[in-house]
VEXMIMI-972856 format. One record per residue: residue number from 1; x, y, z of N, C-alpha, C in turn. Coordinates in nm, 3 decimals. Example, Ala and Ser with C-alpha at 12.3 -4.5 7.8 and 13.67 -1.06 7.14 Angstrom:
BEGIN
 resi  n_east n_north    n_up ca_east ca_north   ca_up  c_east c_north    c_up
    1   1.319  -0.569   0.780   1.230   -0.450   0.780   1.320  -0.330   0.780
    2   1.285  -0.225   0.708   1.367   -0.106   0.714   1.290   0.003   0.787
//
This chain:
BEGIN
 resi  n_east n_north    n_up ca_east ca_north   ca_up  c_east c_north    c_up
    1  -9.089  23.839  -9.567  -9.135   23.986  -9.485  -9.247  23.952  -9.445
    2  -9.238  24.031  -9.281  -9.400   23.979  -9.239  -9.525  24.118  -9.235
    3  -9.633  24.117  -9.241  -9.719   24.212  -9.258  -9.752  24.256  -9.136
    4  -9.749  24.423  -9.230  -9.724   24.538  -9.101  -9.880  24.505  -9.048
    5  -9.894  24.517  -8.901 -10.000   24.490  -8.877 -10.087  24.674  -8.885
    6 -10.220  24.653  -8.832 -10.306   24.818  -8.862 -10.368  24.754  -8.695
    7 -10.375  24.903  -8.608 -10.500   24.914  -8.490 -10.579  24.967  -8.521
    8 -10.621  24.949  -8.458 -10.801   25.042  -8.422 -10.718  25.207  -8.378
    9 -10.851  25.290  -8.463 -10.828   25.415  -8.440 -10.818  25.456  -8.281
   10 -10.914  25.406  -8.214 -10.953   25.382  -8.143 -10.861  25.417  -7.995
   11 -10.785  25.318  -8.029 -10.643   25.272  -7.933 -10.550  25.417  -7.944
   12 -10.531  25.451  -8.082 -10.457   25.563  -8.105 -10.495  25.718  -8.043
   13 -10.652  25.705  -8.052 -10.742   25.826  -7.987 -10.710  25.831  -7.795
   14 -10.762  25.715  -7.724 -10.727   25.684  -7.632 -10.590  25.658  -7.545
   15 -10.489  25.654  -7.632 -10.330   25.682  -7.660 -10.307  25.856  -7.619
   16 -10.359  25.958  -7.724 -10.353   26.053  -7.690 -10.423  26.110  -7.622
   17 -10.528  26.094  -7.544 -10.593   26.138  -7.443 -10.506  26.079  -7.298
   18 -10.416  25.971  -7.303 -10.346   25.913  -7.171 -10.458  25.826  -7.134
   19 -10.511  25.779  -7.175 -10.585   25.685  -7.059 -10.616  25.558  -7.163
   20 -10.470  25.511  -7.183 -10.448   25.373  -7.219 -10.438  25.292  -7.197
   21 -10.519  25.115  -7.160 -10.438   25.104  -7.035 -10.346  24.998  -7.015
   22 -10.337  24.890  -6.905 -10.211   24.867  -6.910 -10.181  24.742  -7.003
   23 -10.316  24.672  -7.018 -10.336   24.551  -7.090 -10.310  24.595  -7.232
   24 -10.360  24.696  -7.283 -10.298   24.752  -7.415 -10.181  24.790  -7.492
   25 -10.121  24.809  -7.389  -9.957   24.911  -7.378  -9.910  24.741  -7.385
   26  -9.913  24.673  -7.318  -9.839   24.551  -7.372  -9.841  24.504  -7.472
   27  -9.957  24.461  -7.561 -10.014   24.459  -7.693  -9.944  24.538  -7.804
   28  -9.866  24.641  -7.786  -9.864   24.710  -7.899  -9.713  24.757  -7.831
   29  -9.668  24.726  -7.926  -9.452   24.728  -7.946  -9.434  24.925  -7.882
   30  -9.367  24.911  -7.833  -9.324   25.061  -7.807  -9.299  25.119  -7.916
   31  -9.215  25.090  -8.038  -9.183   25.165  -8.100  -9.337  25.297  -8.215
   32  -9.451  25.152  -8.192  -9.542   25.203  -8.247  -9.593  25.296  -8.182
   33  -9.617  25.283  -8.026  -9.645   25.358  -7.953  -9.589  25.478  -7.957
   34  -9.480  25.524  -7.988  -9.377   25.657  -8.001  -9.447  25.739  -8.167
   35  -9.447  25.638  -8.219  -9.525   25.687  -8.373  -9.632  25.776  -8.309
   36  -9.741  25.718  -8.266  -9.910   25.723  -8.285  -9.845  25.886  -8.171
   37  -9.766  25.926  -8.123  -9.763   26.036  -8.014  -9.792  26.204  -8.094
   38  -9.746  26.161  -8.209  -9.782   26.286  -8.291  -9.873  26.231  -8.424
   39  -9.918  26.149  -8.432  -9.999   26.100  -8.554 -10.116  26.185  -8.559
   40 -10.152  26.237  -8.654 -10.295   26.346  -8.672 -10.393  26.199  -8.728
   41 -10.520  26.175  -8.606 -10.600   26.132  -8.670 -10.722  26.180  -8.784
   42 -10.682  26.323  -8.808 -10.809   26.306  -8.928 -10.731  26.267  -9.045
   43 -10.590  26.247  -9.042 -10.559   26.156  -9.205 -10.641  26.021  -9.269
   44 -10.675  25.966  -9.078 -10.681   25.862  -9.118 -10.878  25.799  -9.153
   45 -10.909  25.715  -9.277 -10.992   25.690  -9.351 -11.069  25.645  -9.240
   46 -11.198  25.741  -9.217 -11.334   25.695  -9.200 -11.330  25.695  -9.001
   47 -11.248  25.769  -8.974 -11.213   25.775  -8.845 -11.310  25.956  -8.808
   48 -11.392  25.929  -8.735 -11.501   26.098  -8.668 -11.508  26.074  -8.515
   49 -11.470  26.167  -8.477 -11.449   26.246  -8.362 -11.585  26.236  -8.281
   50 -11.737  26.287  -8.320 -11.845   26.231  -8.255 -11.929  26.115  -8.268
   51 -11.803  26.041  -8.316 -11.888   25.929  -8.290 -11.907  25.872  -8.172
   52 -11.989  25.837  -8.131 -12.043   25.799  -7.940 -11.938  25.722  -7.888
   53 -11.876  25.609  -7.927 -11.779   25.547  -7.886 -11.629  25.590  -7.854
   54 -11.640  25.707  -7.969 -11.521   25.781  -7.941 -11.562  25.934  -7.874
   55 -11.612  25.963  -7.800 -11.630   26.065  -7.768 -11.515  26.099  -7.670
   56 -11.478  26.223  -7.568 -11.395   26.224  -7.481 -11.459  26.181  -7.365
   57 -11.585  26.242  -7.351 -11.664   26.257  -7.194 -11.700  26.079  -7.152
   58 -11.747  26.000  -7.315 -11.730   25.865  -7.299 -11.620  25.788  -7.246
   59 -11.484  25.778  -7.310 -11.392   25.739  -7.266 -11.313  25.759  -7.125
   60 -11.326  25.958  -7.146 -11.275   25.931  -6.962 -11.341  25.911  -6.860
   61 -11.515  25.890  -6.858 -11.577   25.787  -6.793 -11.545  25.666  -6.771
   62 -11.521  25.596  -6.862 -11.438   25.412  -6.876 -11.343  25.489  -6.847
   63 -11.267  25.530  -6.874 -11.127   25.510  -6.808 -11.134  25.540  -6.583
   64 -11.162  25.582  -6.565 -11.186   25.660  -6.439 -11.256  25.541  -6.312
   65 -11.413  25.461  -6.439 -11.454   25.352  -6.364 -11.338  25.249  -6.361
   66 -11.249  25.229  -6.444 -11.125   25.146  -6.404 -11.024  25.139  -6.342
   67 -11.020  25.303  -6.336 -10.943   25.320  -6.225 -10.965  25.314  -6.075
   68 -11.138  25.347  -6.031 -11.241   25.343  -5.935 -11.211  25.230  -5.891
   69 -11.235  25.095  -5.984 -11.238   24.940  -5.970 -11.089  24.933  -5.921
   70 -10.985  24.932  -5.955 -10.809   24.930  -5.935 -10.813  24.932  -5.818
   71 -10.867  25.039  -5.750 -10.835   25.113  -5.623 -10.915  25.058  -5.549
   72 -11.047  25.062  -5.535 -11.125   24.986  -5.455 -11.039  24.822  -5.410
   73 -11.038  24.751  -5.521 -10.963   24.621  -5.518 -10.813  24.610  -5.416
   74 -10.739  24.717  -5.472 -10.594   24.708  -5.451 -10.643  24.763  -5.242
   75 -10.733  24.848  -5.286 -10.733   24.884  -5.090 -10.797  24.728  -5.042
   76 -10.903  24.678  -5.073 -10.883   24.566  -5.027 -10.812  24.491  -4.976
   77 -10.728  24.401  -5.067 -10.644   24.343  -5.042 -10.562  24.405  -4.975
   78 -10.505  24.523  -4.932 -10.421   24.603  -4.799 -10.471  24.595  -4.698
   79 -10.625  24.573  -4.690 -10.698   24.582  -4.575 -10.679  24.414  -4.531
   80 -10.716  24.362  -4.656 -10.705   24.197  -4.594 -10.603  24.128  -4.555
   81 -10.470  24.207  -4.598 -10.365   24.145  -4.528 -10.317  24.176  -4.419
   82 -10.364  24.323  -4.404 -10.336   24.404  -4.245 -10.387  24.298  -4.158
   83 -10.541  24.256  -4.191 -10.588   24.228  -4.081 -10.559  24.085  -4.037
   84 -10.535  23.967  -4.132 -10.450   23.872  -4.095 -10.354  23.805  -4.078
   85 -10.290  24.000  -4.050 -10.131   23.984  -3.962 -10.184  24.022  -3.844
   86 -10.235  24.141  -3.790 -10.254   24.116  -3.700 -10.342  24.022  -3.575
   87 -10.419  23.993  -3.673 -10.575   23.953  -3.601 -10.486  23.834  -3.475
   88 -10.404  23.793  -3.468 -10.315   23.707  -3.365 -10.233  23.754  -3.303
   89 -10.190  23.844  -3.354 -10.089   23.953  -3.282 -10.085  24.033  -3.295
   90 -10.116  24.103  -3.262 -10.158   24.330  -3.254  -9.999  24.385  -3.241
   91  -9.916  24.315  -3.182  -9.811   24.437  -3.161  -9.724  24.386  -3.310
   92  -9.724  24.299  -3.327  -9.661   24.242  -3.456  -9.691  24.252  -3.558
   93  -9.670  24.437  -3.635  -9.718   24.467  -3.751  -9.620  24.428  -3.899
   94  -9.477  24.474  -3.852  -9.367   24.428  -3.950  -9.339  24.283  -3.960
   95  -9.447  24.192  -3.975  -9.383   24.073  -4.012  -9.360  24.033  -4.108
   96  -9.257  23.933  -4.147  -9.261   23.872  -4.281  -9.314  23.874  -4.370
   97  -9.497  23.758  -4.373  -9.543   23.783  -4.437  -9.652  23.893  -4.498
   98  -9.650  23.970  -4.438  -9.712   24.055  -4.433  -9.661  24.203  -4.505
   99  -9.518  24.190  -4.477  -9.464   24.273  -4.564  -9.416  24.229  -4.708
  100  -9.427  24.117  -4.702  -9.438   24.085  -4.847  -9.579  24.075  -4.919
  101  -9.685  24.020  -4.889  -9.781   24.053  -4.920  -9.793  24.240  -4.946
  102  -9.719  24.321  -4.821  -9.756   24.449  -4.941  -9.684  24.515  -5.027
  103  -9.532  24.469  -5.039  -9.432   24.540  -5.147  -9.533  24.395  -5.303
  104  -9.591  24.288  -5.285  -9.672   24.204  -5.371  -9.775  24.370  -5.491
  105  -9.836  24.346  -5.344  -9.996   24.472  -5.412  -9.915  24.558  -5.457
  106  -9.860  24.662  -5.399  -9.809   24.766  -5.428  -9.740  24.780  -5.528
  107  -9.655  24.705  -5.595  -9.540   24.657  -5.732  -9.692  24.632  -5.857
  108  -9.842  24.581  -5.815  -9.878   24.502  -5.853  -9.931  24.614  -5.976
  109 -10.034  24.697  -5.808 -10.113   24.854  -5.937 -10.032  24.938  -5.889
  110  -9.927  24.958  -5.896  -9.832   25.086  -5.921  -9.884  25.201  -6.026
  111  -9.861  25.036  -6.135  -9.924   25.135  -6.289 -10.001  25.195  -6.291
  112 -10.149  25.138  -6.230 -10.274   25.218  -6.271 -10.346  25.309  -6.152
  113 -10.278  25.292  -5.983 -10.245   25.369  -5.892 -10.145  25.417  -5.851
  114 -10.107  25.566  -5.860 -10.014   25.700  -5.766  -9.915  25.575  -5.683
  115  -9.845  25.540  -5.619  -9.736   25.437  -5.581  -9.771  25.518  -5.447
  116  -9.761  25.667  -5.425  -9.786   25.753  -5.302  -9.845  25.736  -5.214
  117 -10.019  25.727  -5.306 -10.130   25.711  -5.231 -10.161  25.513  -5.204
  118 -10.076  25.439  -5.239 -10.071   25.252  -5.229  -9.966  25.302  -5.038
  119  -9.869  25.412  -5.075  -9.788   25.347  -4.947  -9.876  25.450  -4.864
  120  -9.954  25.512  -4.887 -10.048   25.607  -4.764 -10.136  25.491  -4.680
  121 -10.229  25.387  -4.826 -10.339   25.357  -4.708 -10.260  25.241  -4.702
  122 -10.133  25.162  -4.729 -10.098   25.102  -4.665  -9.978  25.135  -4.499
  123  -9.962  25.293  -4.480  -9.882   25.366  -4.375  -9.830  25.290  -4.379
  124  -9.688  25.277  -4.492  -9.578   25.281  -4.511  -9.518  25.397  -4.553
  125  -9.400  25.440  -4.497  -9.359   25.569  -4.602  -9.214  25.528  -4.699
  126  -9.235  25.587  -4.820  -9.195   25.567  -4.929  -9.058  25.519  -4.892
  127  -8.918  25.584  -4.784  -8.834   25.529  -4.750  -8.806  25.376  -4.707
  128  -8.937  25.346  -4.618  -8.932   25.220  -4.582  -8.960  25.147  -4.696
  129  -9.043  25.129  -4.750  -9.083   25.086  -4.865  -8.979  25.027  -4.909
  130  -8.912  25.140  -4.931  -8.790   25.080  -5.054  -8.660  25.015  -4.984
  131  -8.624  25.056  -4.854  -8.521   24.947  -4.717  -8.602  24.805  -4.751
  132  -8.721  24.784  -4.769  -8.771   24.678  -4.766  -8.719  24.588  -4.873
  133  -8.705  24.663  -5.009  -8.741   24.563  -5.150  -8.594  24.547  -5.158
  134  -8.505  24.678  -5.105  -8.327   24.633  -5.098  -8.296  24.534  -5.011
  135  -8.340  24.509  -4.881  -8.278   24.420  -4.828  -8.441  24.335  -4.733
  136  -8.436  24.222  -4.848  -8.539   24.097  -4.790  -8.545  23.992  -4.641
  137  -8.619  24.056  -4.562  -8.629   23.934  -4.463  -8.641  23.786  -4.471
  138  -8.552  23.761  -4.365  -8.564   23.578  -4.386  -8.655  23.563  -4.295
  139  -8.771  23.462  -4.275  -8.829   23.435  -4.259  -8.817  23.335  -4.108
  140  -8.878  23.375  -3.980  -8.851   23.352  -3.896  -8.963  23.278  -3.826
  141  -8.946  23.210  -3.709  -9.049   23.114  -3.648  -9.124  23.240  -3.538
  142  -9.028  23.336  -3.551  -9.143   23.468  -3.455  -9.192  23.527  -3.556
  143  -9.213  23.550  -3.698  -9.276   23.598  -3.740  -9.178  23.755  -3.735
  144  -9.088  23.789  -3.733  -9.066   23.877  -3.756  -8.940  23.925  -3.826
  145  -8.886  24.058  -3.848  -8.793   24.064  -3.975  -8.658  24.027  -3.896
  146  -8.544  23.927  -3.949  -8.469   23.919  -3.860  -8.313  24.024  -3.869
  147  -8.355  24.137  -4.008  -8.312   24.240  -3.979  -8.334  24.304  -3.873
  148  -8.422  24.356  -3.874  -8.433   24.439  -3.757  -8.427  24.413  -3.602
  149  -8.478  24.285  -3.636  -8.455   24.196  -3.491  -8.399  24.096  -3.507
  150  -8.240  24.142  -3.454  -8.119   24.032  -3.479  -8.133  23.916  -3.382
  151  -8.192  23.976  -3.273  -8.130   23.880  -3.165  -8.210  23.768  -3.179
  152  -8.258  23.670  -3.269  -8.347   23.612  -3.266  -8.269  23.444  -3.213
  153  -8.306  23.332  -3.251  -8.226   23.213  -3.212  -8.187  23.211  -3.418
  154  -8.096  23.135  -3.407  -8.081   23.123  -3.592  -8.144  22.974  -3.627
  155  -8.159  22.944  -3.724  -8.212   22.815  -3.837  -8.127  22.747  -3.693
  156  -7.990  22.697  -3.678  -8.003   22.536  -3.674  -7.999  22.547  -3.476
  157  -8.039  22.711  -3.424  -8.095   22.682  -3.293  -8.181  22.665  -3.257
  158  -8.310  22.660  -3.332  -8.414   22.655  -3.370  -8.428  22.495  -3.391
  159  -8.363  22.449  -3.444  -8.379   22.306  -3.477  -8.291  22.208  -3.382
  160  -8.208  22.267  -3.307  -8.206   22.184  -3.195  -8.233  22.227  -3.038
  161  -8.297  22.321  -3.041  -8.454   22.299  -2.923  -8.602  22.217  -2.999
  162  -8.624  22.213  -3.107  -8.697   22.122  -3.178  -8.660  21.961  -3.133
  163  -8.577  21.924  -3.173  -8.539   21.836  -3.136  -8.477  21.743  -3.006
  164  -8.466  21.857  -2.896  -8.416   21.776  -2.787  -8.597  21.760  -2.697
  165  -8.664  21.890  -2.775  -8.859   21.902  -2.700  -8.888  21.756  -2.728
  166  -8.878  21.724  -2.883  -8.931   21.568  -2.939  -8.892  21.491  -2.876
  167  -8.758  21.470  -2.849  -8.690   21.338  -2.749  -8.725  21.319  -2.674
  168  -8.652  21.491  -2.578  -8.669   21.427  -2.431  -8.780  21.457  -2.346
  169  -8.847  21.554  -2.411  -8.973   21.611  -2.363  -9.082  21.455  -2.287
  170  -9.131  21.390  -2.403  -9.206   21.274  -2.302  -9.090  21.180  -2.192
  171  -8.964  21.166  -2.191  -8.921   21.138  -2.041  -8.935  21.241  -1.986
  172  -8.914  21.326  -1.982  -8.800   21.430  -1.850  -8.919  21.450  -1.828
  173  -9.057  21.520  -1.911  -9.218   21.584  -1.858  -9.228  21.717  -1.810
  174  -9.139  21.798  -1.845  -9.090   21.916  -1.762  -8.960  22.025  -1.859
  175  -9.009  22.110  -1.895  -8.927   22.223  -2.049  -8.831  22.217  -1.977
  176  -8.813  22.234  -1.787  -8.661   22.348  -1.806  -8.573  22.220  -1.745
  177  -8.612  22.077  -1.744  -8.541   21.936  -1.736  -8.407  21.993  -1.867
  178  -8.546  21.993  -1.955  -8.502   21.966  -2.099  -8.410  22.063  -2.120
  179  -8.433  22.215  -2.101  -8.351   22.318  -2.097  -8.209  22.253  -2.093
  180  -8.224  22.181  -1.938  -8.100   22.204  -1.850  -8.036  22.106  -1.920
  181  -8.067  21.983  -2.019  -8.043   21.844  -2.068  -7.956  21.939  -2.173
  182  -8.018  22.062  -2.226  -7.975   22.102  -2.375  -7.831  22.194  -2.339
  183  -7.869  22.302  -2.217  -7.725   22.363  -2.177  -7.597  22.281  -2.157
  184  -7.631  22.163  -2.060  -7.540   22.060  -2.042  -7.449  22.050  -2.116
  185  -7.539  21.998  -2.234  -7.457   21.951  -2.377  -7.360  22.018  -2.435
  186  -7.418  22.169  -2.415  -7.350   22.242  -2.507  -7.357  22.255  -2.616
  187  -7.532  22.231  -2.630  -7.563   22.235  -2.779  -7.630  22.418  -2.842
  188  -7.655  22.470  -2.706  -7.711   22.556  -2.782  -7.738  22.656  -2.651
  189  -7.707  22.797  -2.613  -7.728   22.889  -2.489  -7.837  23.037  -2.555
  190  -7.890  23.040  -2.462  -8.039   23.066  -2.439  -8.072  23.122  -2.304
  191  -8.174  23.207  -2.256  -8.234   23.233  -2.128  -8.360  23.117  -2.119
  192  -8.374  23.059  -1.986  -8.512   23.015  -2.005  -8.602  23.040  -2.032
  193  -8.656  23.163  -2.057  -8.734   23.254  -2.068  -8.773  23.233  -2.251
  194  -8.601  23.254  -2.325  -8.650   23.240  -2.440  -8.704  23.076  -2.494
  195  -8.637  22.994  -2.408  -8.706   22.868  -2.490  -8.830  22.810  -2.440
  196  -8.855  22.890  -2.317  -8.984   22.850  -2.293  -9.079  22.908  -2.399
  197  -9.019  23.092  -2.493  -9.111   23.146  -2.538  -9.100  23.014  -2.712
  198  -8.972  22.946  -2.754  -8.966   22.899  -2.886  -9.008  22.777  -2.902
  199  -9.061  22.739  -2.758  -9.141   22.598  -2.767  -9.262  22.555  -2.785
  200  -9.302  22.733  -2.684  -9.421   22.762  -2.687  -9.488  22.753  -2.865
  201  -9.377  22.849  -2.926  -9.422   22.889  -3.108  -9.425  22.716  -3.148
  202  -9.309  22.651  -3.119  -9.278   22.525  -3.157  -9.393  22.386  -3.136
  203  -9.521  22.421  -3.074  -9.632   22.375  -3.014  -9.566  22.273  -2.930
  204  -9.492  22.257  -2.842  -9.501   22.209  -2.701  -9.520  22.226  -2.567
  205  -9.600  22.155  -2.534  -9.694   22.183  -2.412  -9.621  22.117  -2.302
  206  -9.614  22.136  -2.188  -9.604   22.081  -2.054  -9.676  21.983  -1.999
  207  -9.609  21.842  -1.965  -9.705   21.710  -1.951  -9.737  21.733  -1.785
  208  -9.891  21.779  -1.783  -9.925   21.812  -1.692  -9.957  21.709  -1.603
  209  -9.874  21.725  -1.433  -9.860   21.626  -1.355  -9.931  21.594  -1.251
  210  -9.969  21.487  -1.226 -10.096   21.454  -1.141 -10.023  21.418  -1.001
  211 -10.106  21.553  -0.937 -10.068   21.622  -0.750 -10.131  21.456  -0.707
  212 -10.031  21.371  -0.619 -10.100   21.314  -0.548 -10.191  21.345  -0.425
  213 -10.335  21.259  -0.368 -10.395   21.246  -0.301 -10.335  21.245  -0.152
  214 -10.371  21.332  -0.132 -10.325   21.339  -0.010 -10.472  21.276   0.144
  215 -10.388  21.178   0.173 -10.496   21.069   0.229 -10.547  21.200   0.356
  216 -10.708  21.163   0.428 -10.785   21.207   0.508 -10.741  21.213   0.624
  217 -10.692  21.256   0.744 -10.667   21.243   0.865 -10.753  21.255   0.940
  218 -10.713  21.241   1.091 -10.866   21.179   1.180 -10.904  21.299   1.211
  219 -11.078  21.305   1.153 -11.119   21.448   1.199 -11.278  21.422   1.313
  220 -11.295  21.523   1.381 -11.415   21.484   1.487 -11.502  21.534   1.425
  221 -11.649  21.493   1.471 -11.763   21.531   1.426 -11.803  21.648   1.498
  222 -11.752  21.666   1.690 -11.824   21.737   1.755 -11.731  21.764   1.857
  223 -11.715  21.874   1.910 -11.653   21.904   2.045 -11.569  21.809   2.160
  224 -11.474  21.746   2.177 -11.472   21.644   2.326 -11.494  21.510   2.236
  225 -11.505  21.461   2.121 -11.509   21.350   2.087 -11.373  21.297   2.063
  226 -11.267  21.358   2.031 -11.120   21.294   2.025 -11.050  21.371   2.072
  227 -10.959  21.348   2.162 -10.863   21.377   2.212 -10.693  21.391   2.122
  228 -10.626  21.488   2.177 -10.535   21.454   2.128 -10.408  21.510   2.252
  229 -10.309  21.386   2.290 -10.203   21.397   2.375 -10.054  21.439   2.297
  230  -9.970  21.525   2.324  -9.794   21.527   2.297  -9.749  21.596   2.382
  231  -9.627  21.550   2.358  -9.533   21.624   2.467  -9.416  21.656   2.348
  232  -9.380  21.786   2.390  -9.299   21.850   2.274  -9.132  21.868   2.355
  233  -9.018  21.897   2.344  -8.922   21.900   2.395  -8.852  21.990   2.343
  234  -8.821  22.119   2.441  -8.824   22.245   2.419  -8.650  22.284   2.516
  235  -8.552  22.323   2.419  -8.438   22.322   2.465  -8.417  22.458   2.533
  236  -8.351  22.508   2.666  -8.394   22.611   2.749  -8.197  22.640   2.704
  237  -8.170  22.749   2.793  -7.977   22.789   2.831  -7.939  22.720   2.902
  238  -7.868  22.715   2.893  -7.717   22.620   2.966  -7.735  22.488   2.941
  239  -7.779  22.426   2.866  -7.785   22.306   2.761  -7.882  22.218   2.832
  240  -8.017  22.301   2.867  -8.112   22.205   2.923  -8.240  22.196   2.855
  241  -8.322  22.125   2.909  -8.409   22.083   2.866  -8.551  22.112   2.876
  242  -8.660  22.110   2.817  -8.827   22.093   2.931  -8.919  22.039   2.831
  243  -8.974  21.994   2.908  -9.079   21.907   2.847  -9.256  21.910   2.857
  244  -9.272  21.988   2.760  -9.413   22.058   2.712  -9.532  21.914   2.690
  245  -9.635  21.898   2.818  -9.718   21.805   2.767  -9.832  21.861   2.732
  246  -9.920  21.868   2.639 -10.043   21.902   2.553 -10.142  21.817   2.556
  247 -10.288  21.839   2.587 -10.383   21.800   2.560 -10.461  21.912   2.457
  248 -10.522  21.838   2.366 -10.573   21.930   2.277 -10.680  21.872   2.181
  249 -10.827  21.932   2.194 -10.972   21.875   2.108 -10.940  21.912   1.962
  250 -10.953  21.757   1.934 -10.936   21.750   1.775 -11.047  21.844   1.721
  251 -11.152  21.896   1.701 -11.234   21.959   1.627 -11.247  22.084   1.690
  252 -11.246  22.149   1.793 -11.203   22.289   1.807 -11.062  22.302   1.811
  253 -10.955  22.232   1.775 -10.821   22.262   1.816 -10.770  22.353   1.932
  254 -10.843  22.326   2.032 -10.815   22.411   2.197 -10.723  22.339   2.296
  255 -10.685  22.427   2.335 -10.576   22.335   2.391 -10.678  22.299   2.544
  256 -10.705  22.184   2.583 -10.788   22.184   2.711 -10.696  22.158   2.871
  257 -10.566  22.113   2.858 -10.427   22.119   2.993 -10.311  22.091   2.898
  258 -10.227  22.143   2.978 -10.059   22.182   2.978 -10.019  22.130   3.125
  259  -9.879  22.080   3.109  -9.785   22.064   3.207  -9.640  22.085   3.109
  260  -9.551  22.165   3.253  -9.413   22.185   3.127  -9.344  22.090   3.309
  261  -9.238  22.050   3.226  -9.129   21.921   3.350  -9.049  21.949   3.273
  262  -8.886  21.904   3.389  -8.789   21.862   3.322  -8.720  21.769   3.252
  263  -8.841  21.632   3.309  -8.848   21.479   3.324  -8.890  21.417   3.238
  264  -8.878  21.338   3.160  -9.047   21.298   3.024  -9.046  21.170   3.055
  265  -9.150  21.125   3.168  -9.228   20.981   3.179  -9.408  21.009   3.142
  266  -9.466  20.896   3.166  -9.550   20.871   3.151  -9.682  20.909   3.282
  267  -9.600  20.887   3.361  -9.659   20.938   3.501  -9.688  21.083   3.424
  268  -9.645  21.183   3.420  -9.685   21.332   3.376  -9.764  21.369   3.310
  269  -9.808  21.295   3.191  -9.834   21.293   3.074 -10.017  21.233   3.137
  270  -9.994  21.087   3.234 -10.126   21.064   3.312 -10.221  21.142   3.393
  271 -10.146  21.195   3.472 -10.178   21.319   3.526 -10.219  21.453   3.447
  272 -10.192  21.471   3.324 -10.214   21.593   3.218 -10.355  21.515   3.193
  273 -10.372  21.418   3.144 -10.458   21.336   3.093 -10.567  21.349   3.220
  274 -10.557  21.287   3.288 -10.738   21.295   3.427 -10.689  21.451   3.475
  275 -10.663  21.534   3.444 -10.651   21.703   3.504 -10.765  21.729   3.404
  276 -10.668  21.676   3.264 -10.808   21.765   3.159 -10.924  21.721   3.174
  277 -10.912  21.596   3.178 -11.100   21.536   3.162 -11.183  21.587   3.299
  278 -11.121  21.640   3.412 -11.168   21.648   3.539 -11.213  21.841   3.506
  279 -11.127  21.847   3.483 -11.164   22.053   3.437 -11.236  22.051   3.364
  280 -11.278  21.971   3.249 -11.386   21.978   3.119 -11.468  21.871   3.167
  281 -11.502  21.766   3.231 -11.645   21.733   3.309 -11.574  21.610   3.187
  282 -11.498  21.558   3.165 -11.544   21.434   3.065 -11.607  21.285   3.099
  283 -11.577  21.283   3.276 -11.618   21.174   3.270 -11.739  21.149   3.306
  284 -11.814  21.297   3.327 -11.928   21.257   3.343 -12.025  21.286   3.203
  285 -12.002  21.274   3.124 -12.053   21.241   2.981 -12.107  21.184   2.958
  286 -12.261  21.117   2.978 -12.355   21.020   2.957 -12.305  20.897   2.802
  287 -12.328  20.799   2.784 -12.282   20.746   2.675 -12.364  20.732   2.599
  288 -12.500  20.863   2.545 -12.568   20.852   2.442 -12.546  20.927   2.358
  289 -12.494  21.041   2.413 -12.409   21.126   2.333 -12.290  21.061   2.317
  290 -12.271  20.955   2.296 -12.119   20.898   2.245 -11.970  20.924   2.294
  291 -11.964  21.022   2.433 -11.805   21.082   2.484 -11.779  20.934   2.587
  292 -11.698  21.007   2.610 -11.642   20.921   2.752 -11.698  20.959   2.840
  293 -11.685  20.851   2.926 -11.787   20.862   3.057 -11.655  20.767   3.161
  294 -11.637  20.808   3.284 -11.570   20.737   3.377 -11.547  20.647   3.406
  295 -11.648  20.569   3.410 -11.641   20.434   3.395 -11.538  20.355   3.269
  296 -11.559  20.451   3.121 -11.486   20.372   3.067 -11.368  20.432   3.050
//
C-alpha cells in the first residue's frame, strides 16, 4: 500500500488563484488537481492567508513576472529565427527551416502565452499555422516548401545534376557543356537557367578560361613613319572586276593616295606609291628625322 502524498497549502492556493505554473502542473496528478478545485483552505491546519508569501498581491506579481519573462524569451527566439532566415535571402520568408523553428517555438510557449499572441508576433495567420502543422514540408535545396512550390527538381534530379557537375565539369570546364551532355544522355530534363541556379546552389562555379594574348601589331610613333599598301578586288556588274590600290599612313590611318584599274599588276602599285610620295613630299624629308628620303 503506497503512502498518500501531502502537498504544500501554497500550491492549493496558487491553483485556486489560477497561477499554478506548468512545471508544478506536471508534478501533480490530475485527480489531485480536480480535488483541489472545491477544497476549503480554512480546514487545513496552520494555513493563514495573511502570511506574506501567500498574499494574493505577492503571488500575482510573481506570476506576472514569470509570464513577462517567458513572453520576452519567446519574442527573442521568434525574432532571431526570422532574422537568420531572411538575412541571406529576403525574398524567401516561408522556407522550411524557419517554418519548423516557428512551429517549435509556438508549441513550446503556448501553455504560458496565448497562441494568438504568438502567431501575431510571428506574422502568421492561424489557418496558415495549422496548415503547416498538418502538411509538413520536405526540405529542398532551394529552401522553400515543396507543397507550395511544386515546380522544383526532385531529389533524384538534384543528385543527377550534382553527379554530372562533379565528374564532367573539371574536363569540359563549362556548365553549358555539362548540361548538354546530361540532356543528350536523357538523365534529366530542365531549362539551362534552372541548371545554372541549382549548380550555383550546389557550390559549383565555371572555370575561368584564360584569354589568349593578342600579339601587338605594327605601330608607328609619328606620321609618315610607316606606310601600308593594299590592293582590294571589287566585283562590278556584268561579272567585271575592279582593283583598288591604296596607300595608307600607319599612324594617322589616312589614305595618302589611291587608284582604280581593271587590271592588277605591280606597275600600277609602283605608280601609286610614287605619286603618294610626291604629293606628300616624302622624298625631301631629311634623314635626321628618321623619315624616307629620295636617295633611300
